[in-house]
Z-matrix of the N, CA and C atoms (Angstrom, degrees):
N
C 1 1.472
C 2 1.441 1 110.57
N 3 1.284 2 121.11 1 -38.36
C 4 1.452 3 120.43 2 -177.80
C 5 1.521 4 108.77 3 -69.02
N 6 1.344 5 117.77 4 -30.05
C 7 1.462 6 118.77 5 179.42
C 8 1.548 7 109.17 6 -69.10
N 9 1.272 8 116.00 7 -36.93
C 10 1.447 9 120.02 8 -176.43
C 11 1.514 10 110.16 9 -72.31
N 12 1.318 11 115.75 10 -33.87
C 13 1.488 12 118.58 11 -179.01
C 14 1.507 13 110.67 12 -74.63
N 15 1.264 14 120.84 13 -39.04
C 16 1.414 15 122.58 14 -174.90
C 17 1.519 16 110.82 15 -82.49
N 18 1.345 17 119.48 16 -21.13
C 19 1.433 18 120.95 17 -179.22
C 20 1.599 19 112.45 18 -62.72
N 21 1.250 20 119.92 19 -50.51
C 22 1.425 21 120.22 20 176.36
C 23 1.508 22 112.23 21 -59.94
N 24 1.273 23 116.65 22 -40.53
C 25 1.481 24 119.92 23 -179.24
C 26 1.505 25 107.91 24 -64.83
N 27 1.318 26 115.74 25 -37.52
C 28 1.444 27 117.73 26 -178.32
C 29 1.521 28 111.74 27 -68.10
N 30 1.375 29 116.07 28 -36.12
C 31 1.453 30 119.27 29 176.31
C 32 1.505 31 112.21 30 -66.74
N 33 1.309 32 115.21 31 -41.90
C 34 1.458 33 118.27 32 178.44
C 35 1.469 34 111.74 33 -61.88
N 36 1.336 35 113.47 34 -42.18
C 37 1.511 36 115.48 35 -179.56
C 38 1.514 37 109.05 36 -68.59
N 39 1.330 38 116.05 37 -37.91
C 40 1.452 39 118.39 38 176.25
C 41 1.486 40 113.89 39 -61.43
N 42 1.332 41 117.90 40 -40.73
C 43 1.484 42 119.49 41 -178.23
C 44 1.491 43 110.10 42 -71.16
N 45 1.348 44 117.47 43 -29.76
C 46 1.444 45 119.51 44 177.43
C 47 1.518 46 110.80 45 -70.58
N 48 1.284 47 118.38 46 -30.57
C 49 1.404 48 118.68 47 -176.61
C 50 1.515 49 115.25 48 -88.88
N 51 1.395 50 115.04 49 -11.05
C 52 1.449 51 118.00 50 178.57
C 53 1.455 52 112.10 51 -73.26
N 54 1.386 53 118.11 52 141.58
C 55 1.447 54 123.00 53 -179.42
C 56 1.494 55 110.37 54 -64.63
N 57 1.343 56 121.90 55 139.56
C 58 1.474 57 122.78 56 178.05
C 59 1.534 58 111.06 57 -58.31
N 60 1.317 59 111.70 58 147.30
C 61 1.469 60 118.74 59 -178.02
C 62 1.494 61 109.63 60 -66.78
N 63 1.301 62 116.18 61 135.25
C 64 1.469 63 123.07 62 179.95
C 65 1.551 64 109.50 63 -65.30
N 66 1.306 65 116.68 64 136.39
C 67 1.492 66 118.74 65 178.71
C 68 1.527 67 111.99 66 -65.10
N 69 1.335 68 113.88 67 144.56
C 70 1.479 69 118.26 68 176.57
C 71 1.496 70 111.53 69 -83.58
N 72 1.271 71 114.19 70 146.93
C 73 1.506 72 119.20 71 177.29
C 74 1.445 73 113.29 72 -68.39
N 75 1.337 74 121.07 73 -14.56
C 76 1.451 75 123.63 74 -179.27
C 77 1.517 76 110.73 75 -99.31
N 78 1.382 77 119.11 76 10.26
C 79 1.435 78 121.49 77 176.08
C 80 1.547 79 113.22 78 91.21
N 81 1.343 80 119.44 79 -0.69
C 82 1.393 81 119.57 80 -175.35
C 83 1.568 82 105.60 81 -83.59
N 84 1.297 83 119.16 82 135.80
C 85 1.399 84 125.31 83 -175.96
C 86 1.452 85 118.40 84 82.65
N 87 1.399 86 116.32 85 5.10
C 88 1.479 87 118.48 86 -177.93
C 89 1.523 88 107.32 87 -78.90
N 90 1.314 89 114.47 88 146.01
C 91 1.439 90 120.81 89 173.76
C 92 1.525 91 111.05 90 -109.53
N 93 1.354 92 114.44 91 176.69
C 94 1.441 93 115.98 92 178.53
C 95 1.497 94 116.39 93 -67.90
N 96 1.383 95 112.16 94 -24.94
C 97 1.465 96 115.55 95 -178.34
C 98 1.481 97 113.45 96 -93.30
N 99 1.307 98 115.61 97 -10.34
C 100 1.486 99 119.32 98 -179.56
C 101 1.443 100 112.31 99 -74.38
N 102 1.293 101 117.74 100 143.05
C 103 1.468 102 123.00 101 176.96
C 104 1.471 103 112.70 102 -83.82
N 105 1.265 104 118.95 103 -174.59
C 106 1.465 105 122.10 104 -177.82
C 107 1.535 106 109.95 105 -69.40
N 108 1.311 107 116.64 106 144.55
C 109 1.437 108 118.14 107 178.40
C 110 1.474 109 113.62 108 -60.86
N 111 1.335 110 113.39 109 157.36
C 112 1.479 111 114.03 110 179.91
C 113 1.430 112 114.68 111 -63.03
N 114 1.320 113 119.49 112 139.81
C 115 1.438 114 126.21 113 -179.90
C 116 1.496 115 115.05 114 79.21
N 117 1.317 116 117.96 115 3.53
C 118 1.489 117 121.83 116 178.23
C 119 1.519 118 107.72 117 -110.98
N 120 1.289 119 114.55 118 124.09
C 121 1.494 120 121.81 119 178.80
C 122 1.464 121 109.13 120 -102.16
N 123 1.275 122 117.18 121 125.27
C 124 1.508 123 120.74 122 176.32
C 125 1.479 124 107.23 123 -95.10
N 126 1.383 125 108.91 124 138.43
C 127 1.542 126 118.49 125 178.96
C 128 1.504 127 108.79 126 -87.42
N 129 1.245 128 114.63 127 129.05
C 130 1.444 129 119.87 128 178.62
C 131 1.524 130 107.58 129 -88.22
N 132 1.388 131 118.16 130 120.77
C 133 1.436 132 120.38 131 -178.59
C 134 1.503 133 110.59 132 -64.44
N 135 1.322 134 112.59 133 142.91
C 136 1.442 135 117.63 134 -177.37
C 137 1.542 136 107.45 135 -117.85
N 138 1.315 137 115.96 136 154.59
C 139 1.480 138 118.65 137 178.36
C 140 1.471 139 109.89 138 -68.04
N 141 1.377 140 113.87 139 141.20
C 142 1.495 141 119.90 140 176.47
C 143 1.514 142 112.78 141 -58.06
N 144 1.280 143 113.34 142 133.45
C 145 1.461 144 117.65 143 -176.53
C 146 1.549 145 108.22 144 -75.83
N 147 1.292 146 116.50 145 124.91
C 148 1.435 147 122.95 146 175.53
C 149 1.462 148 111.08 147 -82.23
N 150 1.355 149 116.58 148 178.54
C 151 1.466 150 119.48 149 176.48
C 152 1.521 151 111.15 150 -62.19
N 153 1.312 152 118.29 151 141.32
C 154 1.438 153 120.56 152 -178.36
C 155 1.542 154 109.30 153 -63.26
N 156 1.301 155 112.48 154 144.59
C 157 1.449 156 119.34 155 179.22
C 158 1.524 157 108.70 156 -92.30
N 159 1.300 158 113.37 157 138.29
C 160 1.490 159 117.38 158 -179.26
C 161 1.493 160 110.12 159 -62.02
N 162 1.334 161 116.72 160 133.79
C 163 1.438 162 123.30 161 178.27
C 164 1.450 163 114.86 162 84.96
N 165 1.357 164 123.70 163 -1.10
C 166 1.461 165 127.22 164 -179.43
C 167 1.503 166 109.61 165 -97.60
N 168 1.360 167 112.65 166 131.70
C 169 1.484 168 116.68 167 179.91
C 170 1.509 169 108.30 168 -82.54
N 171 1.369 170 117.00 169 106.48
C 172 1.415 171 120.99 170 -175.37
C 173 1.607 172 111.01 171 -97.01
N 174 1.285 173 116.13 172 -8.12
C 175 1.452 174 119.04 173 -178.52
C 176 1.525 175 114.90 174 -107.02
N 177 1.360 176 114.63 175 -1.76
C 178 1.438 177 116.37 176 -179.71
C 179 1.524 178 109.71 177 92.11
N 180 1.289 179 119.47 178 -14.64
C 181 1.481 180 122.44 179 -179.07
C 182 1.504 181 105.12 180 -114.70
N 183 1.320 182 113.20 181 174.65
C 184 1.459 183 119.21 182 -177.76
C 185 1.481 184 110.51 183 -71.02
N 186 1.326 185 121.35 184 102.29
C 187 1.458 186 126.82 185 -179.47
C 188 1.480 187 109.75 186 -98.75
N 189 1.289 188 119.36 187 144.86
C 190 1.450 189 124.65 188 179.26
C 191 1.522 190 109.93 189 -98.94
N 192 1.338 191 115.96 190 169.72
C 193 1.499 192 118.39 191 179.05
C 194 1.499 193 109.02 192 -66.33
N 195 1.277 194 117.82 193 -34.34
C 196 1.492 195 119.07 194 -177.04
C 197 1.532 196 108.84 195 -66.84
N 198 1.437 197 117.61 196 -29.02
C 199 1.487 198 118.89 197 -177.48
C 200 1.488 199 111.20 198 -79.66
N 201 1.330 200 115.38 199 -28.60
C 202 1.491 201 119.75 200 -175.84
C 203 1.498 202 114.03 201 -93.37
N 204 1.334 203 120.23 202 -17.01
C 205 1.452 204 121.44 203 -179.25
C 206 1.553 205 109.57 204 -105.08
N 207 1.352 206 116.75 205 143.81
C 208 1.425 207 121.10 206 176.13
C 209 1.505 208 111.09 207 -63.00
N 210 1.349 209 118.73 208 139.65
C 211 1.492 210 122.59 209 179.30
C 212 1.502 211 109.33 210 -82.79
N 213 1.314 212 116.50 211 119.30
C 214 1.471 213 120.37 212 178.34
C 215 1.493 214 108.89 213 -89.20
N 216 1.378 215 115.83 214 151.53
C 217 1.502 216 116.90 215 177.10
C 218 1.511 217 112.34 216 -64.70
N 219 1.313 218 114.17 217 136.04
C 220 1.439 219 119.13 218 -178.71
C 221 1.464 220 112.20 219 -98.17
N 222 1.320 221 117.01 220 159.11
C 223 1.467 222 123.28 221 179.43
C 224 1.593 223 104.78 222 -119.62
N 225 1.338 224 111.91 223 177.81
C 226 1.440 225 118.51 224 -179.35
C 227 1.489 226 112.56 225 -71.13
N 228 1.345 227 118.85 226 -11.26
C 229 1.495 228 119.97 227 -177.06
C 230 1.511 229 107.47 228 -81.54
N 231 1.286 230 120.23 229 129.53
C 232 1.443 231 124.82 230 178.40
C 233 1.504 232 108.88 231 -113.22
N 234 1.363 233 113.59 232 126.50
C 235 1.477 234 118.90 233 -179.89
C 236 1.501 235 109.52 234 -116.22
N 237 1.285 236 116.16 235 144.44
C 238 1.471 237 121.36 236 -179.21
C 239 1.487 238 111.87 237 -107.09
N 240 1.392 239 119.68 238 -5.98
C 241 1.418 240 122.80 239 -176.80
C 242 1.539 241 111.51 240 -90.18
N 243 1.340 242 118.48 241 -8.60
C 244 1.458 243 120.35 242 178.57
C 245 1.513 244 112.81 243 91.92
N 246 1.400 245 116.05 244 -7.29
C 247 1.466 246 119.95 245 -179.12
C 248 1.524 247 109.61 246 -77.88
N 249 1.312 248 115.29 247 149.67
C 250 1.487 249 120.55 248 179.23
C 251 1.464 250 109.26 249 -67.67
N 252 1.336 251 122.29 250 124.40
C 253 1.502 252 122.68 251 178.39
C 254 1.512 253 110.51 252 -64.22
N 255 1.355 254 114.12 253 146.69
C 256 1.474 255 120.97 254 -176.05
C 257 1.506 256 107.96 255 -66.63
N 258 1.377 257 116.35 256 154.02
C 259 1.434 258 120.15 257 174.79
C 260 1.496 259 111.91 258 -68.38
N 261 1.303 260 115.68 259 132.78
C 262 1.493 261 121.35 260 -179.95
C 263 1.478 262 109.33 261 -79.70
N 264 1.370 263 119.24 262 143.54
C 265 1.445 264 120.33 263 -179.14
C 266 1.579 265 109.67 264 -67.62
N 267 1.310 266 114.99 265 145.40
C 268 1.450 267 121.63 266 179.10
C 269 1.478 268 111.24 267 -73.63
N 270 1.315 269 117.60 268 130.77
C 271 1.476 270 122.84 269 -178.70
C 272 1.541 271 106.35 270 -76.07
N 273 1.384 272 116.75 271 114.50
C 274 1.450 273 118.06 272 179.93
C 275 1.540 274 111.71 273 -100.60
N 276 1.359 275 115.94 274 21.28
C 277 1.519 276 118.89 275 176.56
C 278 1.491 277 115.16 276 86.77
N 279 1.316 278 117.44 277 -7.56
C 280 1.483 279 120.79 278 -176.22
C 281 1.508 280 110.34 279 -107.14
N 282 1.318 281 118.56 280 16.08
C 283 1.481 282 119.66 281 178.46
C 284 1.470 283 111.25 282 -66.50
N 285 1.333 284 116.73 283 130.34
C 286 1.428 285 123.37 284 -178.32
C 287 1.553 286 107.81 285 -97.35
N 288 1.295 287 117.77 286 126.42
C 289 1.441 288 124.10 287 -178.78
C 290 1.491 289 107.75 288 -101.90
N 291 1.337 290 115.96 289 122.16
C 292 1.405 291 122.87 290 178.73
C 293 1.528 292 109.22 291 -107.70
N 294 1.248 293 114.85 292 137.41
C 295 1.487 294 121.32 293 177.72
C 296 1.495 295 107.76 294 -115.69
N 297 1.280 296 112.95 295 142.61
C 298 1.451 297 121.82 296 176.70
C 299 1.517 298 108.79 297 -97.66
N 300 1.296 299 114.68 298 124.03
C 301 1.452 300 121.24 299 -178.74
C 302 1.472 301 110.77 300 -144.35
N 303 1.264 302 115.96 301 -139.32
C 304 1.472 303 119.93 302 176.24
C 305 1.508 304 110.42 303 -65.40
N 306 1.299 305 119.19 304 141.09
C 307 1.489 306 121.71 305 179.41
C 308 1.503 307 112.48 306 -67.23
N 309 1.287 308 113.28 307 142.83
C 310 1.461 309 120.96 308 179.87
C 311 1.550 310 110.32 309 -59.07
N 312 1.300 311 116.71 310 140.56
C 313 1.472 312 116.13 311 177.71
C 314 1.492 313 111.09 312 -67.53
N 315 1.298 314 115.67 313 139.63
C 316 1.423 315 120.75 314 -176.76
C 317 1.508 316 108.49 315 -97.11
N 318 1.347 317 113.82 316 146.13
C 319 1.447 318 121.45 317 179.88
C 320 1.468 319 109.47 318 -70.50
N 321 1.330 320 115.93 319 150.19
C 322 1.436 321 121.09 320 177.75
C 323 1.496 322 114.32 321 95.74
N 324 1.343 323 114.66 322 -10.89
C 325 1.472 324 116.41 323 -179.35
C 326 1.508 325 111.03 324 -76.88
N 327 1.296 326 114.71 325 154.81
C 328 1.462 327 120.76 326 -179.06
C 329 1.525 328 109.94 327 -70.30
N 330 1.334 329 118.94 328 130.46
C 331 1.474 330 119.97 329 177.40
C 332 1.541 331 108.47 330 -85.90
N 333 1.341 332 111.38 331 142.25
C 334 1.462 333 117.17 332 -179.33
C 335 1.548 334 110.95 333 -95.63
N 336 1.364 335 116.23 334 -3.19
C 337 1.452 336 120.89 335 178.80
C 338 1.495 337 111.08 336 -94.14
N 339 1.280 338 120.02 337 121.90
C 340 1.475 339 123.76 338 179.18
C 341 1.498 340 109.19 339 -73.49
N 342 1.315 341 118.80 340 142.57
C 343 1.489 342 121.54 341 177.97
C 344 1.502 343 108.76 342 -64.50
N 345 1.311 344 118.23 343 150.78
C 346 1.462 345 121.41 344 -177.57
C 347 1.549 346 109.49 345 -63.06
N 348 1.295 347 116.20 346 143.70
C 349 1.487 348 120.12 347 178.99
C 350 1.518 349 109.57 348 -72.93
N 351 1.347 350 117.80 349 139.49
C 352 1.459 351 120.28 350 -176.73
C 353 1.517 352 109.28 351 -69.30
N 354 1.328 353 114.58 352 151.73
C 355 1.483 354 121.83 353 179.67
C 356 1.519 355 105.26 354 -119.48
N 357 1.339 356 115.84 355 133.65
C 358 1.461 357 120.82 356 -176.60
C 359 1.525 358 111.25 357 86.82
N 360 1.362 359 117.57 358 -124.46
C 361 1.443 360 120.16 359 177.18
C 362 1.526 361 113.16 360 -58.31
N 363 1.328 362 116.32 361 123.97
C 364 1.442 363 122.17 362 -176.89
C 365 1.549 364 115.51 363 89.57
N 366 1.297 365 117.13 364 -2.10
C 367 1.468 366 119.63 365 179.88
C 368 1.525 367 109.62 366 -65.22
N 369 1.334 368 118.11 367 142.71
C 370 1.511 369 122.44 368 178.27
C 371 1.487 370 108.33 369 -67.48
N 372 1.329 371 116.59 370 139.12
C 373 1.446 372 123.50 371 -178.65
C 374 1.540 373 109.71 372 -152.89
N 375 1.293 374 113.20 373 159.67
C 376 1.489 375 119.76 374 171.49
C 377 1.535 376 110.81 375 -123.47
N 378 1.351 377 117.45 376 -17.64
C 379 1.399 378 121.32 377 173.83
C 380 1.576 379 107.32 378 -154.09
N 381 1.252 380 115.36 379 165.88
C 382 1.516 381 121.40 380 -174.78
C 383 1.531 382 112.61 381 -59.33
N 384 1.361 383 115.44 382 -29.76
C 385 1.485 384 117.92 383 177.07
C 386 1.514 385 114.98 384 -65.36
N 387 1.343 386 116.13 385 -15.98
C 388 1.463 387 121.84 386 175.42
C 389 1.484 388 114.96 387 -78.51
N 390 1.379 389 115.80 388 -10.07
C 391 1.489 390 118.98 389 -171.78
C 392 1.528 391 110.23 390 -103.05
N 393 1.315 392 116.61 391 149.93
C 394 1.501 393 121.54 392 178.09
C 395 1.548 394 107.43 393 -74.55
N 396 1.336 395 110.98 394 172.16
C 397 1.466 396 117.56 395 -178.80
C 398 1.567 397 111.74 396 -68.26
N 399 1.287 398 118.69 397 -28.43
C 400 1.491 399 116.92 398 179.30
C 401 1.510 400 113.17 399 -76.09
N 402 1.304 401 119.42 400 -12.16
C 403 1.432 402 124.59 401 176.00
C 404 1.536 403 108.67 402 -144.81
N 405 1.363 404 117.81 403 75.73
C 406 1.449 405 120.70 404 -164.32
C 407 1.491 406 115.10 405 -83.72
N 408 1.343 407 120.52 406 -11.69
C 409 1.440 408 123.21 407 -173.58
C 410 1.528 409 111.05 408 -98.25
N 411 1.314 410 117.67 409 127.33
C 412 1.478 411 123.37 410 176.90
C 413 1.568 412 106.92 411 -102.14
N 414 1.238 413 114.49 412 112.53
C 415 1.492 414 118.21 413 -179.19
C 416 1.591 415 107.43 414 -85.05
N 417 1.282 416 112.13 415 133.05
C 418 1.459 417 119.68 416 -175.11
C 419 1.504 418 113.23 417 -77.67
N 420 1.324 419 117.78 418 -18.65
C 421 1.487 420 121.04 419 178.83
C 422 1.513 421 113.66 420 -76.58
N 423 1.323 422 115.36 421 -33.53
C 424 1.491 423 117.14 422 -178.01
C 425 1.518 424 111.86 423 -124.44
N 426 1.380 425 117.90 424 0.29
C 427 1.440 426 122.89 425 -179.85
C 428 1.530 427 114.50 426 48.86
N 429 1.308 428 113.07 427 48.32
C 430 1.428 429 122.62 428 179.80
C 431 1.520 430 108.91 429 -129.40
N 432 1.348 431 114.77 430 148.64
C 433 1.454 432 120.67 431 176.71
C 434 1.497 433 109.50 432 -79.33
N 435 1.319 434 119.72 433 144.20
C 436 1.485 435 123.23 434 -178.44
C 437 1.560 436 107.22 435 -136.15
N 438 1.337 437 113.19 436 149.72
C 439 1.490 438 118.69 437 179.84
C 440 1.494 439 112.66 438 -94.01
N 441 1.331 440 121.31 439 -0.63
C 442 1.448 441 122.86 440 177.79
C 443 1.481 442 115.20 441 83.76
N 444 1.318 443 121.20 442 18.59
C 445 1.506 444 121.90 443 176.76
C 446 1.509 445 109.42 444 -71.35
N 447 1.337 446 115.25 445 175.54
C 448 1.496 447 121.97 446 179.28
C 449 1.428 448 108.49 447 -51.89
N 450 1.398 449 115.67 448 127.16
C 451 1.440 450 118.36 449 172.63
C 452 1.505 451 114.67 450 94.50
N 453 1.364 452 116.99 451 -13.44
C 454 1.480 453 119.74 452 178.18
C 455 1.505 454 110.73 453 -72.46
N 456 1.380 455 118.07 454 149.85
C 457 1.456 456 122.31 455 177.97
C 458 1.555 457 110.98 456 -70.90
N 459 1.328 458 113.46 457 150.91
C 460 1.458 459 117.70 458 -178.98
C 461 1.538 460 110.48 459 -156.05
N 462 1.319 461 114.70 460 163.17
C 463 1.457 462 120.03 461 176.65
C 464 1.536 463 109.95 462 -106.51
N 465 1.398 464 116.30 463 -29.51
C 466 1.406 465 121.10 464 178.99
C 467 1.497 466 107.82 465 -157.06
N 468 1.364 467 116.16 466 178.42
C 469 1.440 468 119.02 467 -176.10
C 470 1.552 469 112.62 468 -63.22
N 471 1.257 470 117.44 469 -22.91
C 472 1.461 471 118.72 470 179.66
C 473 1.492 472 114.65 471 -71.42
N 474 1.372 473 114.46 472 -16.11
C 475 1.482 474 117.13 473 176.38
C 476 1.495 475 113.25 474 -84.48
N 477 1.326 476 117.29 475 -1.00
C 478 1.476 477 121.38 476 -175.12
C 479 1.541 478 109.37 477 -106.10
N 480 1.312 479 116.95 478 158.05
C 481 1.490 480 122.87 479 -176.94
C 482 1.552 481 105.48 480 -76.14
N 483 1.357 482 112.34 481 172.54
C 484 1.480 483 121.33 482 -177.15
C 485 1.535 484 111.58 483 -66.65
N 486 1.331 485 117.46 484 -32.04
C 487 1.484 486 117.76 485 -176.70
C 488 1.539 487 109.64 486 -93.94
N 489 1.290 488 118.91 487 -4.80
C 490 1.483 489 122.83 488 171.41
C 491 1.520 490 109.55 489 -130.31
N 492 1.318 491 119.19 490 69.00
C 493 1.447 492 121.47 491 -162.03
C 494 1.516 493 114.22 492 -83.45
N 495 1.300 494 117.89 493 -8.11
C 496 1.468 495 118.87 494 -171.31
C 497 1.541 496 111.85 495 -102.21
N 498 1.321 497 114.23 496 124.26
C 499 1.449 498 119.91 497 176.20
C 500 1.524 499 107.23 498 -102.37
N 501 1.411 500 113.22 499 105.47
C 502 1.434 501 117.55 500 -176.41
C 503 1.554 502 104.86 501 -124.70
N 504 1.314 503 112.03 502 126.61
C 505 1.490 504 118.56 503 178.69
C 506 1.520 505 110.62 504 56.34
N 507 1.379 506 117.81 505 37.19
C 508 1.390 507 122.50 506 172.06
C 509 1.558 508 114.10 507 78.56
N 510 1.369 509 116.74 508 12.29
C 511 1.423 510 120.70 509 179.74
C 512 1.522 511 109.86 510 -133.84
N 513 1.289 512 116.48 511 143.19
C 514 1.518 513 122.72 512 -179.64
C 515 1.520 514 109.26 513 -79.87
N 516 1.346 515 118.20 514 136.42
C 517 1.432 516 125.11 515 177.70
C 518 1.517 517 108.98 516 -136.05
N 519 1.351 518 113.08 517 155.82
C 520 1.497 519 117.19 518 175.30
C 521 1.485 520 112.39 519 -92.33
N 522 1.355 521 120.89 520 -4.74
C 523 1.452 522 122.93 521 176.69
C 524 1.509 523 116.38 522 79.87
N 525 1.313 524 120.57 523 21.13
C 526 1.441 525 123.66 524 177.72
C 527 1.543 526 107.12 525 -74.66
N 528 1.327 527 114.21 526 171.88
C 529 1.532 528 120.30 527 -175.52
C 530 1.562 529 105.93 528 -60.23
N 531 1.340 530 113.68 529 131.89
C 532 1.449 531 121.85 530 178.48
C 533 1.482 532 112.45 531 98.74
N 534 1.327 533 120.56 532 -18.46
C 535 1.457 534 123.07 533 178.17
C 536 1.556 535 109.43 534 -67.90
N 537 1.390 536 118.29 535 147.30
C 538 1.456 537 119.11 536 177.08
C 539 1.500 538 110.57 537 -71.97
N 540 1.347 539 114.41 538 154.91
C 541 1.436 540 119.76 539 -179.45
C 542 1.553 541 108.78 540 -154.02
N 543 1.335 542 113.06 541 161.68
C 544 1.448 543 119.92 542 172.12
C 545 1.480 544 110.46 543 -109.26
N 546 1.335 545 118.93 544 -27.29
C 547 1.469 546 124.01 545 177.93
C 548 1.520 547 106.12 546 -156.24
N 549 1.319 548 111.92 547 177.98
C 550 1.480 549 117.87 548 179.29
C 551 1.501 550 114.95 549 -55.73
N 552 1.377 551 111.76 550 -29.64
C 553 1.500 552 115.05 551 -175.92
C 554 1.560 553 111.33 552 -62.52
N 555 1.284 554 115.85 553 -27.24
C 556 1.501 555 119.98 554 -179.16
C 557 1.529 556 112.13 555 -77.09
N 558 1.247 557 118.57 556 -9.93
C 559 1.451 558 122.42 557 -177.87
C 560 1.515 559 111.34 558 -97.88
N 561 1.360 560 113.48 559 149.89
C 562 1.489 561 120.43 560 -179.18
C 563 1.494 562 113.68 561 -82.98
N 564 1.364 563 119.98 562 173.92
C 565 1.392 564 122.48 563 -176.26
C 566 1.506 565 115.87 564 -67.38
N 567 1.326 566 116.45 565 -19.42
C 568 1.490 567 118.50 566 178.52
C 569 1.532 568 112.77 567 -88.03
N 570 1.281 569 116.27 568 -17.07
C 571 1.493 570 122.98 569 179.72
C 572 1.539 571 106.45 570 -138.50
N 573 1.307 572 117.27 571 72.55
C 574 1.459 573 120.19 572 -166.75
C 575 1.532 574 116.48 573 -81.50
N 576 1.341 575 117.33 574 -8.32
C 577 1.459 576 118.39 575 -174.14
C 578 1.518 577 109.76 576 -105.34
N 579 1.372 578 111.59 577 132.32
C 580 1.481 579 119.07 578 177.92
C 581 1.566 580 106.25 579 -103.92
N 582 1.287 581 112.25 580 106.93
C 583 1.506 582 117.67 581 176.18
C 584 1.486 583 108.04 582 -127.93
N 585 1.330 584 113.84 583 135.44
C 586 1.452 585 121.82 584 177.38
C 587 1.550 586 111.63 585 55.89
N 588 1.332 587 115.22 586 39.50
C 589 1.462 588 122.97 587 174.86
C 590 1.562 589 113.30 588 70.75
N 591 1.390 590 114.70 589 20.90
C 592 1.445 591 118.46 590 -178.07
C 593 1.545 592 109.61 591 -144.09
N 594 1.311 593 114.96 592 150.28
C 595 1.501 594 117.84 593 -178.15
C 596 1.575 595 108.94 594 -85.93
N 597 1.338 596 115.86 595 143.22
C 598 1.434 597 121.10 596 -177.26
C 599 1.518 598 109.64 597 -134.63
N 600 1.348 599 113.56 598 154.14
C 601 1.477 600 117.61 599 177.63
C 602 1.554 601 115.67 600 -99.76
N 603 1.380 602 114.62 601 2.96
C 604 1.485 603 121.35 602 176.64
C 605 1.495 604 117.10 603 69.17
N 606 1.287 605 116.56 604 26.92
C 607 1.487 606 121.16 605 174.97
C 608 1.538 607 112.58 606 -82.95
N 609 1.299 608 120.30 607 177.53
C 610 1.420 609 125.40 608 -176.60
C 611 1.541 610 110.50 609 -49.98
N 612 1.386 611 114.65 610 124.77
C 613 1.395 612 123.78 611 177.38
C 614 1.513 613 118.09 612 87.66
N 615 1.346 614 115.88 613 -6.72
C 616 1.481 615 118.75 614 -179.69
C 617 1.570 616 107.92 615 -71.50
N 618 1.334 617 115.39 616 146.92
C 619 1.496 618 116.47 617 176.89
C 620 1.513 619 114.27 618 -68.11
N 621 1.345 620 114.56 619 150.00
C 622 1.481 621 116.68 620 -178.76
C 623 1.503 622 107.42 621 -155.39
N 624 1.323 623 112.12 622 161.76
C 625 1.479 624 119.04 623 174.76
C 626 1.519 625 111.71 624 -113.66
N 627 1.350 626 115.58 625 -20.34
C 628 1.458 627 121.33 626 176.73
C 629 1.524 628 107.97 627 -149.68
N 630 1.419 629 114.55 628 175.43
C 631 1.431 630 118.55 629 176.56
C 632 1.550 631 111.24 630 -62.66
N 633 1.294 632 118.51 631 -25.33
C 634 1.459 633 124.14 632 -176.46
C 635 1.552 634 110.59 633 -68.33
N 636 1.313 635 114.34 634 -19.92
C 637 1.455 636 118.91 635 -179.97
C 638 1.580 637 112.00 636 -81.91
N 639 1.242 638 115.82 637 -8.65
C 640 1.421 639 120.18 638 -178.25
C 641 1.519 640 111.88 639 -104.79
N 642 1.304 641 115.86 640 156.43
C 643 1.457 642 122.69 641 176.16
C 644 1.518 643 111.38 642 -66.70
N 645 1.354 644 119.31 643 160.91
C 646 1.456 645 120.39 644 175.65
C 647 1.531 646 111.72 645 -53.02
N 648 1.311 647 114.25 646 146.41
C 649 1.458 648 125.86 647 -177.34
C 650 1.499 649 114.50 648 66.62
N 651 1.387 650 116.91 649 12.90
C 652 1.425 651 123.07 650 170.80
C 653 1.531 652 109.35 651 -122.01
N 654 1.263 653 116.08 652 148.79
C 655 1.477 654 123.31 653 -179.47
C 656 1.518 655 110.74 654 -124.97
N 657 1.270 656 115.94 655 158.30
C 658 1.475 657 121.18 656 -176.13
C 659 1.547 658 105.35 657 -94.58
N 660 1.296 659 117.27 658 108.30
C 661 1.464 660 119.34 659 176.63
C 662 1.557 661 108.00 660 -127.28
N 663 1.342 662 112.26 661 125.43
C 664 1.445 663 120.78 662 178.83
C 665 1.574 664 110.45 663 57.54
N 666 1.321 665 115.15 664 40.13
C 667 1.453 666 120.19 665 174.55
C 668 1.521 667 113.96 666 77.30
N 669 1.326 668 116.77 667 12.64
C 670 1.514 669 118.32 668 178.06
C 671 1.530 670 110.08 669 -141.44
N 672 1.305 671 114.17 670 142.71
C 673 1.440 672 117.89 671 175.90
C 674 1.520 673 113.28 672 -69.64
N 675 1.379 674 113.74 673 131.01
C 676 1.419 675 118.32 674 -174.02
C 677 1.508 676 107.35 675 -133.16
N 678 1.322 677 114.41 676 144.52
C 679 1.475 678 120.35 677 177.20
C 680 1.493 679 109.26 678 -64.74
N 681 1.346 680 115.82 679 117.68
C 682 1.486 681 121.52 680 -175.79
C 683 1.530 682 111.07 681 -92.61
N 684 1.292 683 118.70 682 3.69
C 685 1.487 684 119.77 683 -179.98
C 686 1.514 685 109.03 684 -69.14
N 687 1.430 686 114.35 685 140.73
C 688 1.467 687 119.60 686 179.65
C 689 1.546 688 111.16 687 -66.56
């Protein structure tokens, strides 16, 4: 009995006198109160560095605002108020460049350039030799060259064109029905009779002096062309 009683006490005493176990370098056997193992340095976590504050010396030396702030891309726009310049529009290649020069001519202003003088019909003349072949007659009332068409002024038949060969009362005519005439020569082939100072085609009711003044199948009765068909 005495041996049994003293054996546990001896073990307890022995355990108390034994030197504590050396800590392992791999963390085995470490307790909450034990420090880091020899030769192992523990890194102390540091707070994440935020963006540098303007005007704060982060290097221990005199740092300027330009050294501590990120440099932003600059544009051609210079501001003196300290405000950030607005973003410039991106050139897409369709930019229209306007130049200031002489003012555009305004409508309604008087032109200093005279219109070109007409050539041929309407050309200025003083005698027929001044006129070109396409408008050979120079009228003395308006001093203009004329080609002798219907209604153009004339002195004689030679001043009129081929399709308006009759110069009657100073005007060229083609001699159709109703045109003035002095004789049958002034009338055209479709209205060959000159009666009462006018060209006629000899149809029903036209004036006549003989059957020859009337169209075919018409006769001259009582001074008028009449249908002679039965």
